N, C-alpha and C positions, 0 to 999 in steps of 0.2 A: 393597755397599760394602767397600772392601779397606783394611785397616789393619795396622799393626805393633806388636806388644806383646809385651815380653819376648823379643826376638829371635825371634819367631814371627810368621809371616804369618796374619792372620785375615780372614775374610769375615763380612758380615752381609747376609743375603739376604731378600727378600720372596718366599719360596717354600715352600708348605707340603709337607709329606711327608718323612719321613726319607730313604727310597731316592732319591726325585727330587731332592732337594736336593743329596746327595752326588754323585750322578751329573751334576748340572748344574755342581757346582764342579769336579769332575774334567776335564770338557769343557773349561771356562773357563781352567783353569790348566795344561792339557795334562799332567796327573798321570798318566794312563795311559800314555802314551808315554814319560815321563821317571822313571818309578819313585818318583814323589813319593807321599806318603801324606795323605790328607784325614782329619782326625779331627774327629768331631762334639763340641763342649764338652758336657762331662757335669756337669750341674748336681747339686747335692746331693739326697738322697732327701727332704729335708724341703720342698723346692720342689715336687718332682714327685708326691708323695702328699698334698700340700696342708696340712702342718703349718705352714709359714710363714705361708700365708694366714690360718689360725685364729688365729695369734699376732697377726696386724696387726689382725684384727677385734676381739680381744678388748682390745688396746690402745686401740682407739677407743671401744670400748663402755665401758670403766673410766675414761675421761677420763685416760688415761696416754700420749697420743698424741707428746708430746714425749720423745725417747730420747736421753739423753746418752751420748756416747763420746768418744774421743780422749783426750788427757793433760791434767795440770792445767795446764800451760803452753799447750796449744792445745786447749782445750774445743771440741768441735762436737756439734751436734744434728741429728737427723733428725725431721721433724714430720708425722705422718699427718693430713693436714689433713681428708680426708673419704673415706668409703667410698661409692662410687657403684654398685657393683653385685656381685653373686656369681652363680656359676653351678657346678653339681656333678652328678655321676652320682648317681642315686638309683635306689631299688628300683622306682619308678614310672616311670622314663624320665629324660628331661633336665628339670631344674627351675630355676627363676629366681627370684631375690629382690632387690629394691633396699632398701637401708636407708639412712635419713638420720635421725639424730637416735635418741632411744631411748624414745619414748612406747609406750604399751600397744600399740597396733595393730602398730607394728613390732617391737617385742618378740615378740608372738605369731607373727607372720610368720618372723621370724629363728629363733625356737626351733623352730618347725615345720620349717623347712628344714634347720637343724642335725641335728635327730633323723632326718630320712630321708636325709639325704646321707651316702653312703658316702665320697666323696672329692670335694673341692672342685678344680674344673679351671680356674676363671678368677675373677680379682678385678679391680676397677676402683678406682683410688685417686687422690688429689691428694696429692703429697708436696712437702715443702721440706727441703732440705739444703744446707750450705755456702753457696754463692753462688747457689743455684737457689731462687727464691722459690715458684715454683708449677710443678709437673711433673705433667700428667696422664698416667697410666700405666695399661695393661692388661697384665694377664700371664696367659697361657694355658700349660696343659700338655697334651702330647701323647705319652704314653708315654716314647719315648726323648728327645723334645725338650720345651723351652719355647720359647714365641714371645712377643715382646714388641710392643707398640704403643704410640706415643707421639703427642700431638697438639701440633705445632710451632706451630700458631696460637694455642694457649692457654698456651704456655710463657712465663715471666717469670723473667729471670735473667740472669747474666753473659754467658751465650753469645749474648745478642741484640747485644751490642757488640763480639763476636769479628770482627776483620777478614775471616776466612774466610767468614763468612756474609753479607758485604755485597757486592752485585753491582750496579753501575751505581746506586749510592747507596740501594739498598733491600735490605732483608733477604731473602735467598733461602730460602724455607721448606724446599726440599728438602735443601739444605746443612744447615741448622739442625737438621732432623730428625735427619739422620745423626749429626751431634755429640751430640745428646741420646740417641741410641741407645747411642753409644759410651760415654757418661757412665753410663748405666743398666746396661749389661752389664758394664763394667769397674770401677765404683764402687759404685754404689747396691745392686745386686743381692748382691754379695759381702758388703757391709757390713751389709745387712739379715740375710743368713744368718748371719754371725757374731754379730750381737747376740742373735738368736733362740737360737742355741746356749749362749751365756754366760748366758741368763735362765732357761732351761726345763729344764735337766737333771733327768730323773725327773718332769716334770709331765705329765699328761694335759690338754693345753690345752682340747680339745673338751669333755670332761666337766666341767672346772671352769667352762667358759663357760656351758654349758647349766644348770649348777646356779645360778650367779650371776644368769642372765636369769629363771629360774624363781622365784627368791626374790624378785627386785626385781618381777617381775610380780605376785606374790601380795601383796607389800606395798602396791604401788600400788592393787590392786584392793580390798584391805581399807580403804584410806584413802578411796577412791571410795564404798564402802558407808557409812562413817561419815559422809562429808560429805551423801550421800544420806538418810541416817537424819536428821541434824540439820535438812536442809531440809524434810523431811517434818514434823518436829516443829514448826518455826516456821510452816509453812503451817497445820498444824492448830490452832496457837494462834491464828493471825490469823482463820482460819475461826470458831473459839469466840467470839472477842471480836465479830465483825462480827454473829453470830447473836444473842448476848447483847444487843446494842444494839438489833437489830431487835425483839426480845422487850419491851425497855423502851420503846420507841416505840408 
């Protein structure tokens, strides 16, 4: 996909591999013969090393999914609706975890994953922002690059009514997907990165998240133990009453 932004010509391609991608773009644009330069978009380290991912996970876990930004006159909100999956490099190889909600089992799974993970490399999210009610997004990091994927068929928002997406009276999903990718690359990801930096200066997100999950898990387990003790006492009382009645008979 070809686009122009800030007087620069940009490409979004479905082609993995740093070297192969640049070679493909040079061939496509004739850069080798015309002394043009192809520059790969260099995203912040907070994305490439997974810190942005951990921040979003922490936001969802702590029920702080709605993040306000903008000015007093034009307030805006990004909402992290759901976390659909994580992937990362671990000491034991490639590990996966899916988390939905924060019950004890999912907390145990997530805690174990975070403890083993050296770097998060992929996150799946559903996000709402501005006029985009539901945007399904996968972000992956590959050393020099990050890659994004979106599900146009699951999208809900203003782009659906954009005339550019309508062909023969129907929404063209290929065009819609391209417009969503542009929105994510040029608007959503830079905004998330900016919000992360403004909130987390000097904070070790991973350490704080592990600590909070561990404390929450401990509290829930203690509560379950107390409930189990009360239930056992009630059962013991009922059994005693039943035995006493039998003895009287």
